[in-house]
N, C-alpha and C positions, 0 to 999 in steps of 0.2 A: 504493500498499497504506499503509494506516494504523496505526500503533504502538495501537493501542487492544488491550487483550487480549492483548497477549503480554510483560507485567511482571510481572515478579513482586510482592504487593499488600502485602506488609509488607520491612521490611529482613531479612530470616529466611535461611534455607540452603533450599535448593527441596525438601529431605525432611520438611521438619518444617512445610511454611507451609497445610497443611492441619486439625490437629489446635489445637483450642481451647483456647489456655490457661488460661483461667478455670476450667472446667469438667475441667480434667483429674484434679484433684485427687477428684473423685466416683469413679474408680475407681484406687482405691489398692489395696493387700491387703487393709488390714482390710475395708474397702465391698466386697470380692468376696466375701470372707470372711464376711459377716454374709447377703447375697444365697445364697450356697451351702445355709450352715445354711438358712435361710428356705426355702428351694426346698425339701431333705431334710423340712423340719418338715409341709411344706404336705404333702408326698410318704406320708408317714409317717403320717400323718391319716385323708388318702383311703382306703388300703392297711387301716387299723386292722380295719373290719368285715371285711373277707375273709382277715385273719389270723385274726380269732374262730375263725371260722368253718372254717378249716382244723386251726386245734389240737383245734377239739370233735371234729372230724372220723375226726383222727389217734390223740384219744384216749379214745376205745369212749364218750364222755359222748352222742353223742345215737343212740340207739336212734331205729332208720327204725321205724315201725307200719305194719303193712299190712293190709289188712281182713281178717278170717277166712277162709276160704276150703272150703267141703266137697271133700272129693278122691272119698272115696267110702262106701258102707257096706261097716261092718266084716263083714255076713252075705259080702257079694260078692266078696270077696279071703281065699282059703285062705292056713291057714302055708305060707307060702315064698315065696308067689306075688310080684308085683311090677303095679304102674302105674304107666301114665304119667301127668303133668299139669302144668301151667302155672301156677308161681307164681316172683314178686309178680304180674309181669306177664305178658300173654299171649303174649309171646314166649321168656320164660324157662322154658324144657324141664325138668322136675325129675322124679325119678324117686321112688314110693312103695312100700317093701320090708314086708312084715308076716313077722318072725323067731318070733314065739311068737305063743301065742293073743293075749298080751295088749300086745308089742311091738312098735313097727311105727320104722322108721328112714326118713327122708329126704331129695336131698339132689337139690342140680339137678344134671344129668346133664350137664352138658359135662367134659370130661376139660380139669383145669390145667395140660396140655400147649399142647396146640395146639385146642384147644373140640374136642375131636369128640366124638360122645355116648358116652355110657357106658351098657352094658348090665349086665342082674342077671341071670348064670348060675346057673339056679338047685342044677344037678347039681352045681359045682361050689363053690360055695357063694360066690363073687367081683362084686367089680364090674369086670368088663375093658372098656377101651378098646379096639377092635379098629384104629385106626390104627395103633400103634405098642408093643401088646400091652401095654399098661398098667394094674393093676391096683390096686386098692383094696378094702381094709377094709372089710366091710360094717358091720361094730358103732361104727368112728370115721370113714369115712371118707380115712384114713391111706393115701399108696399104698403099696401093700405091693413091689410092681414095672416098673423098665422106667421109661420118661423124666420121668413126673412128680414132684415135689419140692415140691408143697403139696395141700394135704386139699383136698377138694370140698367146696365150701358147702355145711352143714346145714340141711336147714329142721324148723324145731320144727313138730312135731303133737301135735294132742290129739284126744283119743277121748269123744265126746258123744253122747250119746240113740242108738249104734248108728251111728254116723259121724266118719270119722275128716276132723279140718280138720287145714289149713295158716293154723300162727296170727304165725311170722316166721322169720327167716332171721339164722344166727347170725353175729356178726364175728366178723372172724379177722384178726391183724395178719398183714404183708407178709410 
């Protein structure tokens, strides 16, 4: 048996012999705080574009633009009747209701409670969600009965050249 590698290399105790004392001062509290502040700065700068986008969305400054989409011809929709369409995407179901000769309202027809489809009941003059008997005011889209608490998202409509067009979606605060 040899004595090689069985000895402590320095005159130190056995618990600190693996620390290089010459570089030990580089990891003091001041150095650690400088590293921490530098890392926080890098994270802040890297997340700044996402923060600007989030603030823009929350403040409603960025109105989303959708291409104008024809819903129906004026003469094909009688007063009091409704028609279904998709806006702004092909999977976003919506409903257009003609309230008078010149007044149209349109909403996305997914209930704000559990996203069940909303139907127009012409006889009762209400928009009804049959899942939990929620009701919405046809003039404003606000809930009048049942579990829904938020209004239906309104779709802006425009009448041009004998046709009704969807031109945008109203933004709501949460």
